[in-house]
C-alpha positions in Angstrom: -37.4 4.7 21.3 -35.1 1.8 21.2 -31.8 2.3 23.4 -28.3 3.0 21.2 -26.8 -0.4 20.3 -23.3 -0.7 21.8 -22.3 -3.1 19.1 -22.7 0.0 16.5 -19.4 1.2 17.2 -16.0 0.8 15.9 -14.2 -1.1 18.8 -11.2 -2.6 17.0 -8.6 0.0 18.2 -6.3 -0.8 15.1 -9.1 -0.5 12.5 -9.9 2.8 14.4 -6.5 4.2 14.2 -5.9 3.5 10.5 -9.3 4.9 9.7 -8.3 8.1 11.5 -4.7 8.1 10.1 -6.0 7.7 6.5 -8.7 10.4 7.1 -6.1 12.8 8.6 -3.9 12.2 5.7 -6.4 12.9 3.0 -7.4 16.2 4.8 -4.1 17.4 5.1 -3.2 16.6 1.4 -6.5 18.4 0.4 -5.8 21.4 2.5 -2.3 21.8 1.6 -3.2 21.8 -2.1 -5.8 24.5 -1.4 -3.7 26.6 0.9 -0.2 26.2 -0.3 -0.3 25.0 -3.7 3.2 25.7 -4.6 4.7 24.0 -1.3 2.2 20.8 -1.7 3.2 20.6 -5.4 6.7 20.4 -4.7 6.4 18.0 -1.8 4.3 15.7 -4.1 7.3 15.7 -6.4 5.6 17.8 -9.4 8.3 20.1 -9.6 7.1 23.6 -11.1 4.6 25.4 -9.2 0.8 24.7 -10.6 -0.9 27.2 -12.4 -3.7 27.6 -14.8 -5.4 24.1 -15.8 -2.8 22.2 -13.5 -4.0 24.2 -10.4 -7.7 23.8 -11.1 -7.1 20.2 -11.6 -5.1 20.0 -8.5 -7.8 22.0 -6.5 -10.2 19.4 -7.8 -8.5 16.6 -6.5 -8.0 18.3 -3.3 -11.5 18.8 -2.9 -12.1 15.3 -3.3 -9.5 14.3 -0.5 -11.1 16.9 1.9 -14.5 15.4 1.3 -13.7 11.8 1.7 -11.3 12.5 4.8 -14.0 14.7 6.5 -16.5 11.9 5.7 -14.5 9.3 7.1 -13.8 11.3 10.3 -17.4 11.9 10.6 -18.1 8.2 10.3 -15.7 7.0 12.6 -18.2 5.8 15.4 -20.6 4.1 12.8 -19.3 1.0 11.5 -21.5 0.5 8.6 -20.9 4.1 7.1 -17.1 3.9 8.0 -17.1 0.7 6.1 -18.7 2.4 2.9 -16.5 5.5 3.1 -13.4 3.3 3.6 -14.6 1.3 0.5 -15.0 4.4 -1.8 -11.7 5.7 -0.4 -9.9 2.5 -1.3 -11.3 2.7 -5.0 -10.1 6.3 -5.2 -6.7 5.3 -3.8 -6.6 2.2 -6.2 -7.3 4.7 -9.2 -4.5 6.9 -7.9 -2.1 4.1 -7.7 -3.1 3.2 -11.4 -2.7 7.1 -12.5 0.8 7.1 -10.7 1.9 3.6 -12.4 1.1 4.9 -15.8 2.9 8.2 -15.1 6.0 6.2 -14.4 6.4 6.0 -18.3 7.3 9.6 -18.5 10.6 10.6 -17.3 9.2 14.2 -16.4 6.6 12.6 -14.0 8.8 10.0 -12.5 9.6 11.5 -9.3 5.8 12.3 -8.6 5.0 9.0 -9.8 7.2 7.2 -7.3 6.1 9.3 -4.3 2.4 9.0 -5.6 2.8 5.3 -5.5 4.7 5.3 -2.3 1.5 6.8 -0.6 -1.3 5.3 -2.9 -0.4 1.6 -2.8 -0.3 1.5 1.2 -3.4 3.5 1.3 -5.1 1.2 -1.0 -4.1 -2.1 1.0 -4.8 -0.4 4.3 -8.3 0.7 3.0 -8.8 -2.8 1.6 -7.6 -4.5 4.8 -9.9 -2.1 6.9 -13.1 -2.6 4.7 -12.8 -6.3 5.0 -12.4 -6.1 8.7 -15.3 -3.6 9.2 -17.3 -6.2 7.1 -16.7 -9.2 9.7 
């Protein structure tokens, strides 16, 4: 059986820090929406607490964030797996940014859209930077 390859680790401290930060942020948002949807909804700028379809859709998104964040944390010492999950998360963040950008057109969604863009755009840029750095 071959020895473990020391090069198969994420030795770049900045990339590791960004990976952990993005993952923890995803887990926190996902857990918040599942465990305290009223508080999370308000913090995200959506105003009225979710109920019915909005609550179900919020929890679907929350589950996505919990899975992506957990997967990213689990892959933290595997550069190839981490690169793949970071790329997937970056696509999700870019889609979130697009959705929030489109929501800017609706006055009732403006606050949530601005808050969402303030998170999704930097997350997209950080993820793209990280995926590129991990591919090198």
